[in-house]
N, C-alpha and C positions, 0 to 999 in steps of 0.2 A: 675682833678685825675691823678695819672700815672694809667700803665698799671697795675702793682704788684697789687697797692693799691684795684685796679676793681674786681681781682683777689679772690685774700684775702675777700674784700666785699661778692664777690658771694658765696664764701665759707662757709659764715657765713649764707646768705640769702636764700641759697635754702636749708640745711636742717631746719632752722626753716621753710619756706616756706611748704616742703612735711609737715610738721610735722602740721600744723596747718589747710592743705587739705582734710588730711585724720583725723584725729580728726574731721572735721566738716563733712565728709561723714560719719564718722560713729555715730554720735551721731544726726543724722535729729531726732532718734523716745526719743531724751531725750532735750529737748528744753533749761531746765535751763543749764545743763551741755552745750549744745552745746554755750549758748549766752554765760556762764564765758568763756570758751575757749575765742573767739570772744575778749573778753572786756581784759581777761590777755594778748591776744598776741597785741592789739592798744594800752596797755599802756607800754608793753615794746619798741613797735617803738617809740612811742612816745616821751620815756623818752629817750632813743638812740639821737632823734633830737634835741630834749630840748639840750641836753648835750651838741651835735656839736655847735648849736648856741652862748653858751656862754663860750666856750672857748676863754680864752687869747689869747691865740697862738694857729697858726695852728700846728697839729701834723706833725710832722716829716715824709719827704716822705719817704716811702719802696724805697728800690732799687726794680726795675724791676725781675720778677722770670725767671728762667731759663725752659727750657722743665721739669727738671724732677721734678722740684716745681710744677707746672702745671700740670702733670701727678698725682704727690701725691693729690695734692688738688682734686681733682677731684675724685681719688679714695675716700679718706675721703668724698665728699658729696656723692658717690656710697653705699659705708658702710654706710653712718647714713640714709639713701634713706632706705636703707633693713632693717637697724635695724628698723626701727619705724616704715615701711610698715609689714614684715610680723607676728610678735607680733602683730600687731593689727588686722591684715584680716585673720591671722592663716588659708594660704590657701591649708595647709595639709588638713584640714578639707572640704573641696570640692569634689563634686562627680568626676570633673575631673582630679583629684591630681593621680599620676602615683599608684598604688596597693590598692585604693579604694574600688573596685569594688562595686559600684552603680550604677545604670541608670540615664541617663542622658536623654530619651525619653522614651515614651511608645509604647506598641504593639497597633492594630487594635482590638479594642475589637471586635466587626462584624466577624471578620475572626476569634477568636479566638473561640468564642460563636457558627457559623453555624452548626456547628453538634448537637449540644445539642437542640438546638431551634428546629432544625426536630422534636426533639425528643419529648422537653417538649409543643412547643407550635408550632404544626402544621401549625396552619392558622392563624400566626401570622404576621402583616406585620411588616418589619424590620425599623427603624429611626435611625440612627445615631448622635452623640452631642459632641461635645469637647468645653472645657471652660480652659483658658489661665489665668482665675482671678480667682482661687479657691480658700479656703482659706490656704493651705499649698499649691500652686503648682497646674499647669495644669492639668484635670482631662479630661477624653475620654471615652464615654460611649456608648451602644448602648443597643436597648429594643426595641423587638418581643412581639405585644398586637396582642392579639385575643378577637374582640369586645364581645365575647359571651364565652370565656373560659377563660384559663388562661395567666399570663403574665410574660414576662422575663427581667431581666436587669442587663446587664453586666458591671458593670465600674471599670477604672485603675482610679488611684490617685497615682502621682508624687509629693511626698514631694522636697519641693527644700533647699537647703542650705542658714541656716539663715544668716550667716556670723560671722562678730566677736562677737556678743555677744550671738552667740550657737556654741550649737555641732554639731557633723554632722548631714548629712539629714537623716545616719540611728535613729540616736538616736530621734529624733524628729518622726520620722515612728513612733517608736517604740511607743512612749506614746501616737500617735492617734490612733495607733491601741487598745491601753490598753482600751483608752477610747469608743472604735467602740460597745458599749452597746446594742443591741435591747433586747426586750421585749421576753421573752418565754424560752425555756431551752436549754444551751447550754453546750455544748459538744466540749472536742478537735478532732481537724483533724490530728494525724500525720503523717508527712513525706509529707507533701507540703508547702514548700518553707522554711522560716525562721519559722512560725508560722501559726495554723492555727483554725476557730473554726466554729463547724454549731448552729444556731439558729432554734429552731420550735415552731410554734406555729400553732393555727387550723387549719390560711388559707395562713399562710406567712411561706418560708421556706430560710431562708440565710443562704450561707455560705461566708466564712471574710478570708485572708491570706494577711501573709507579705511580702514580698521577701527584703532584704535591704531597699529601702529607695519609695519601689513602695507599694501601697495596691490595692487588688484588693476584691471584691466583687460583687458578685451574688445575685438577689433574685427571687423567683417566686412566684406569687401571686396565687395559687390554686384556680379553682374551688369547691365547696364542695366536689362534686363527683369524682374527679382527686384522681391519685396514688399518693402517697409520693413524688417518684423522684429522692431518695435519693440518688438511683448509678448514674444517669443522673448528680445531681448535685455536686455532690463530682468529677465524670469526668470533668465537664465542669471548675472548680474549679483548680483542675492538670493542664491542657489543657492550662487554664490561665495564670498561674502561669510560665510553661515551656518555656511561649512566652516572658518574662522578660529576657533581654539583660544587662546583668551590667558589668561594663569595667573591 
């Protein structure tokens, strides 16, 4: 096989290989569709191989490619790969894309809540937890627990970008935030993040806010004789939201 023929074959094979890999990578959650892609691509390559075997005369050997032809074929491969990858992956929806103004990491909840905890749970012992395998992305939380009194918990949740088959991380976070209803009377808290609200019951006080693709929730479990602590909880939420950094 001449060098020119190899280059031309490469120009055909590379785009097909890129398309196959991208489709496989992006359809792992759809087994039927993914297997259909594998089957179709396999049949195409098999048909091409059978056709070459049953040719009566060998194909005419093409002339070797010059530098300009090789550069042109390389450009074709690059453009084809970009044309396949970009529409499927939609990287402009990713948090790291310039201008997205979304967060890639979480603040330290223990630092964000230390002042409020001193007021709401003065005798509480602090416990910090991190979870990189949350349902929507990593979470970080800090809790202050008084065995004989109130308990306070502050949690950050980073909503990850879903990739090809989803919208932006902020779109997903907006849906998650809307579904985060708790028992009690719900009232909005204007001026905190992109949206925020408060829910209170007899012994439970929850404030919740969203800024871009990060959701913040603080919950206070009060003893029956404790004051409501509304101002301190609102201040805690404002402080926690202010610590979220978006690109």
